[in-house]
Structures are given as C-alpha cells and as structure tokens.
C-alpha positions in Angstrom: -122.8 16.1 131.3 -122.4 12.3 131.5 -119.0 10.8 132.2 -118.1 7.7 130.2 -115.5 5.1 131.1 -113.5 3.9 128.1 -112.8 0.2 127.7 -110.4 -0.8 125.0 -110.7 -4.2 123.4 -107.4 -6.1 123.9 -105.2 -5.8 120.8 -105.0 -9.6 120.3 -108.8 -9.7 119.9 -109.2 -6.6 117.7 -108.9 -8.3 114.3 -111.1 -11.2 115.3 -113.9 -8.8 116.4 -113.4 -6.6 113.3 -114.0 -9.4 110.9 -116.8 -11.1 112.8 -120.2 -10.8 111.1 -122.5 -8.0 112.3 -125.2 -9.2 114.7 -128.4 -7.4 115.8 -129.4 -7.0 119.4 -127.3 -6.5 122.4 -123.7 -7.7 122.2 -122.4 -9.8 125.1 -118.8 -8.9 126.2 -116.5 -10.4 128.7 -114.6 -8.1 131.1 -111.4 -10.1 130.6 -111.3 -9.0 127.0 -111.1 -5.3 127.8 -108.8 -2.9 129.6 -110.0 0.3 131.2 -108.5 3.4 129.4 -109.7 6.4 131.4 -112.8 8.5 131.3 -114.3 11.3 129.1 -117.1 13.7 129.7 -119.5 14.2 126.7 -123.2 14.6 126.1 -123.5 11.4 124.1 -121.4 8.4 123.0 -121.1 10.0 119.6 -119.8 13.2 121.1 -117.3 11.1 123.1 -116.2 9.3 119.9 -115.7 12.6 118.1 -113.8 14.2 121.0 -111.5 11.1 121.4 -110.8 11.2 117.7 -109.8 14.9 117.9 -107.5 14.2 120.8 -105.7 11.5 118.8 -107.1 8.6 120.9 -109.9 7.4 118.6 -112.2 4.5 119.6 -111.8 1.4 117.5 -114.4 -1.0 116.4 -115.0 -3.2 119.5 -114.2 -0.6 122.1 -116.8 0.2 124.8 -118.1 3.3 126.5 -119.9 2.8 129.9 -122.0 5.5 131.3 -122.1 6.2 135.0 -125.6 4.7 135.1 -124.1 1.4 133.9 -125.3 1.6 130.3 -122.8 0.0 128.0 -122.3 0.9 124.4 -120.0 -0.9 121.9 -118.5 0.8 118.9 -119.3 -0.9 115.7 -119.1 0.1 112.0 -122.8 1.1 112.1 -122.4 3.2 115.2 -122.9 2.5 118.9 -125.1 -0.4 120.0 -126.2 -1.8 123.3 -123.8 -4.3 125.1 -123.9 -6.3 128.3 -121.1 -7.6 130.5 -121.1 -11.4 130.7 -119.6 -12.6 133.9 -118.2 -16.0 134.2 -120.2 -18.4 136.3 -118.6 -19.6 139.5 -119.0 -23.1 140.5 -120.4 -23.3 144.0 -118.4 -26.5 144.8 -115.0 -25.1 143.7 -112.6 -24.6 146.6 -115.4 -24.6 149.2 -116.2 -28.0 150.7 -119.3 -26.7 152.3 -120.7 -25.2 149.1 -123.8 -26.8 147.9 -124.8 -27.7 151.5 -128.1 -26.3 152.5 -127.9 -23.0 154.5 -130.5 -24.3 157.0 -130.7 -27.8 158.5 -133.2 -30.1 156.9 -136.2 -31.0 159.0 -136.2 -34.5 160.5 -137.5 -37.1 158.2 -140.4 -39.4 159.3 -139.4 -43.0 160.0 
C-alpha cells in the first residue's frame, strides 16, 4: 500500500488559494508555502482523504499528498489534480566570487 506524505498549506495562504480561480493542468507549488504534517498509508489519494477525514484531520483545499514515487497531488474542490514543486532559482554569482567562471581554462587565443 502506498505511503503518502501530507503537506499542509500555510494558514496565511489558505483563503487566498481557496478563492483563486480554478486552473486546468498541473499546479505549480512552492515548498516554502507548505508544512510537512506526517504520513498516511492508503491505496489512493481519495482513500487517504477519506481516512484523514475520519481521523478528524481532514485535508483542506490546497493541501498536498506526495507519494513515495514523488508524484504530487493537490486537493481542490474538483478532487485531486497533478502538482509540481517549483524550486527557487539560485543565482550563480550570489555569495560565490568564482561562480560564473568557466570550470576549465579557456584555450589560448591566437594573436
């Protein structure tokens, strides 16, 4: 039986997500907006949703379930839809003076 990691949308963002218009396709989510909230074993995301509801810890709209395989599902009013983590880009030149320098020396240029 698959194990799902539960990620709860931060309380401060819950109302904003709840009232946002529904979009089709995969939802992009940022790790900083979520808090890990344990794990649950269930045969499907819908079974996990039902079990959490019975246990008194229901999933809210905007919460995530991540399967061990890395598949991410977001809870929406219409059910569970695909989601992807969006990681912040790191600037290569921030805090590292040698960043951006070529890893190998350049060949000599003809004169």
